[in-house]
C-alpha positions in Angstrom: 95.4 69.9 -156.3 93.8 69.0 -159.4 95.1 70.8 -162.5 92.9 73.0 -163.8 92.2 72.7 -167.6 89.7 74.8 -168.8 88.4 78.4 -167.3 85.7 80.2 -168.6 85.6 83.6 -166.8 82.6 86.0 -167.3 82.2 85.2 -171.0 79.3 87.4 -172.6 78.0 86.6 -176.3 75.3 88.4 -178.0 74.0 88.3 -181.7 72.9 92.1 -182.6 70.8 92.7 -179.6 70.1 89.4 -178.7 72.5 88.3 -175.8 73.0 84.4 -175.7 74.4 84.3 -172.7 75.9 86.6 -169.9 78.7 86.2 -167.1 79.0 82.6 -167.8 82.2 81.2 -165.6 83.5 77.5 -165.3 86.0 75.5 -164.2 86.7 72.1 -165.5 89.7 70.5 -164.0 91.9 67.3 -165.4 90.3 64.4 -165.4 86.9 65.8 -164.8 83.8 65.3 -167.0 81.8 67.9 -167.1 77.9 67.8 -168.7 76.0 71.0 -169.7 72.4 69.9 -169.8 69.2 72.9 -170.5 66.5 73.6 -173.1 67.0 74.3 -176.1 68.1 77.9 -176.8 69.9 78.1 -173.6 73.4 78.7 -174.6 74.6 75.4 -174.3 76.3 74.8 -178.1 76.9 78.4 -178.5 79.2 78.1 -175.2 80.9 74.8 -176.6 81.5 76.6 -179.9 83.4 79.5 -177.9 85.4 77.2 -176.2 86.8 75.6 -180.0 87.2 79.0 -180.8 84.5 78.3 -183.9 82.6 81.4 -182.4 83.5 84.5 -181.5 82.5 86.1 -177.8 82.1 89.6 -177.2 83.2 89.8 -173.3 85.5 87.8 -170.6 88.5 85.3 -171.5 88.6 81.4 -171.9 91.8 79.8 -170.7 93.0 76.4 -171.8 96.0 74.9 -170.0 96.1 78.4 -168.1 96.8 80.2 -171.4 93.8 82.5 -172.9 93.1 81.4 -176.2 91.0 83.5 -179.1 92.0 86.9 -177.6 94.6 89.8 -176.5 94.6 92.9 -175.1 96.3 95.6 -177.1 96.7 99.0 -175.5 93.8 98.4 -173.4 91.5 97.0 -176.5 90.2 93.6 -176.7 91.5 91.7 -180.3 90.4 88.3 -181.9 94.4 86.6 -182.6 94.5 85.9 -186.0 93.2 82.6 -187.6 96.4 81.0 -187.8 97.1 81.4 -184.1 93.4 80.3 -183.6 94.2 77.4 -185.7 96.9 76.2 -183.3 95.2 76.7 -180.2 92.1 75.0 -181.7 94.2 71.9 -181.3 94.0 71.9 -177.4 90.6 70.8 -177.6 89.0 68.0 -179.5 85.8 68.7 -180.7 83.3 66.1 -181.6 79.8 67.6 -183.5 76.2 66.5 -183.9 76.8 65.6 -187.2 80.0 63.5 -188.1 81.9 65.9 -190.4 84.0 63.0 -191.9 85.7 63.5 -195.4 83.3 61.2 -197.7 86.1 60.4 -199.9 88.7 59.1 -197.2 88.4 56.1 -195.5 87.8 55.5 -191.8 91.9 55.5 -191.2 92.6 58.0 -193.4 90.0 60.5 -191.9 91.9 60.0 -188.1 95.2 60.6 -189.7 94.8 63.4 -191.5 95.1 66.2 -188.7 98.1 64.0 -187.4 99.8 64.1 -190.6 98.6 67.9 -191.5 98.3 69.7 -188.2 101.2 67.9 -186.2 104.0 66.9 -188.8 103.7 63.3 -188.1 104.9 60.8 -191.0 102.7 58.5 -192.2 103.6 55.2 -190.5 103.7 57.1 -186.7 100.1 58.5 -187.7 98.5 55.3 -189.0 99.5 53.1 -186.0 98.4 56.1 -183.6 95.0 55.9 -185.7 95.1 52.0 -185.9 95.2 52.0 -182.2 92.0 54.6 -181.9 90.3 52.8 -184.3 90.3 49.7 -182.3 89.7 51.6 -178.9 86.2 52.7 -180.7 85.6 48.9 -181.7 86.4 49.6 -185.3 89.6 47.9 -186.0 87.5 45.6 -189.0 86.6 49.2 -190.9 90.2 50.8 -191.1 89.2 50.8 -194.9 85.9 51.5 -194.8 84.5 54.9 -196.5 81.6 56.7 -194.2 79.1 55.4 -196.8 79.9 52.0 -195.7 79.8 53.0 -192.2 76.0 53.1 -190.2 76.1 56.5 -188.3 77.1 54.9 -184.7 80.0 53.9 -186.7 80.9 57.6 -188.1 80.2 59.2 -185.1 83.4 56.5 -183.3 85.4 57.3 -186.3 84.9 61.4 -185.3 85.4 60.5 -181.9 89.1 58.5 -182.8 89.9 61.3 -184.8 89.4 63.8 -182.2 90.9 62.1 -179.2 93.7 60.9 -181.8 95.4 64.2 -181.6 96.0 64.2 -177.7 93.9 67.7 -176.9 93.8 68.9 -173.5 89.8 68.7 -173.3 87.4 67.0 -175.3 84.2 68.7 -176.4 80.8 66.9 -177.1 78.3 68.6 -178.6 75.1 66.9 -178.6 77.1 63.6 -180.0 74.2 61.5 -180.3 71.2 63.5 -181.2 71.8 62.5 -185.3 72.0 58.9 -184.6 68.9 56.4 -184.6 68.0 55.5 -180.9 69.6 52.0 -181.3 72.7 53.4 -182.2 73.0 55.9 -179.4 74.4 53.0 -176.8 78.0 52.2 -179.0 78.5 55.7 -179.1 78.0 56.5 -175.3 79.8 53.7 -174.3 83.1 55.0 -176.1 82.6 58.2 -174.3 82.3 56.3 -170.9 85.2 54.4 -171.8 87.0 57.8 -172.0 85.9 59.0 -169.0 87.1 55.8 -167.4 90.1 56.4 -168.7 91.0 59.6 -167.0 90.0 61.8 -170.3 89.1 65.5 -169.4 85.8 66.2 -171.1 82.9 69.0 -171.5 79.6 67.6 -173.0 76.8 68.9 -174.2 73.7 66.2 -174.0 70.2 65.5 -173.8 71.0 61.8 -172.1 70.3 62.7 -168.8 70.8 59.4 -167.4 74.2 59.5 -169.2 75.0 62.7 -167.5 73.7 61.2 -164.2 76.3 58.0 -164.6 79.4 59.6 -166.1 79.8 63.1 -165.0 81.6 64.4 -162.1 80.0 67.7 -162.4 76.8 68.7 -163.7 75.7 72.4 -165.0 72.0 73.7 -165.7 72.1 76.5 -168.2 68.6 78.7 -168.3 68.2 81.4 -170.3 72.1 82.3 -171.1 72.8 81.9 -167.3 74.2 78.9 -165.7 71.5 78.6 -163.1 72.6 75.6 -161.1 76.0 73.5 -160.7 76.4 70.1 -158.5 77.0 67.1 -158.6 74.9 64.5 -160.3 73.2 63.8 -157.4 72.6 67.2 -156.2 71.4 68.1 -159.6 69.3 65.2 -160.7 68.2 64.0 -157.1 68.1 67.2 -154.8 66.9 69.3 -157.9 67.0 72.3 -155.6 65.7 75.3 -157.8 62.4 75.2 -159.1 63.2 75.9 -162.3 65.6 72.9 -162.2 63.1 70.7 -161.1 60.8 72.0 -164.3 63.2 71.2 -166.8 63.9 67.3 -165.2 60.2 66.5 -164.9 60.3 66.2 -169.1 62.7 63.4 -168.1 62.7 60.3 -166.1 66.1 60.4 -164.3 
C-alpha cells in the first residue's frame, strides 16, 4: 500500500461572501506527482497556500503524514493553532512560489542554508554541505557565492527549489514556478522539477504548462469554479477529456 502523505478533506474557503472553493478533497501518496490545472480564479493557488498554511480556510481539514495541520478542535469549536506551532508544521511542506523570494543580500548558498541553520538548528558546516549538494543537483555548483542580482531568473528559481528541497519536506508544493520567467528560461526550471519527480519526490504542482503536466504527473486534477471537476491519469485528462468543460478548457492548449 502506498503511504498517504497529503489528505485534503472537504475543505472550503471564502473571502466575505465570495466562496473560493468548496468541498475540495484530494489525496497525494508518497512519490506521486499531482498537477492541478484550471483557469485563473479557479482556486488552484489558494488551495496550495492553504496546504502550506499561508491561507486560513473555514471548513474541512488538511492532514500531512497523518497529522492535521493548521487547526484543532476545542469543545466542539474549530480553532487555528498558534503561529509558532504552524511555523513548525510548515516545515513539512517545501513551497516554491511564482516569485523567487530570495534574500537579495545573501549568496545562493546562504539562501539555501539559512532555514537549515535557523529552523533545523544545524551547524554551519553541516548546512553548507547539504546546501552545496542541492545547488549542485540543480546545476548551480559554480554559483554558490553569487547574489540573486547576479543570477538569471531561471537560476534564481533553481536556488529557490534547492532551498525548499534541502529542508527535506514531506511534500513539495510548486505554485506556477515558471510563470515569472522569460520563455527561454522555463525549460531549465522544468527540467529540475522532472529530476525531482524521477527521484520519487512527492509533489503537488499548480501549473499552466500542459505538456509538462502530461509528461511528469502521476495524476492530474482539473479545478473549475472552485471545485475539483475532474481527476485522472494524464491520459484520462488530456487525451480522453471526458467532460465538456474540460474539453473547452484544454481547447486553449495544444496538448
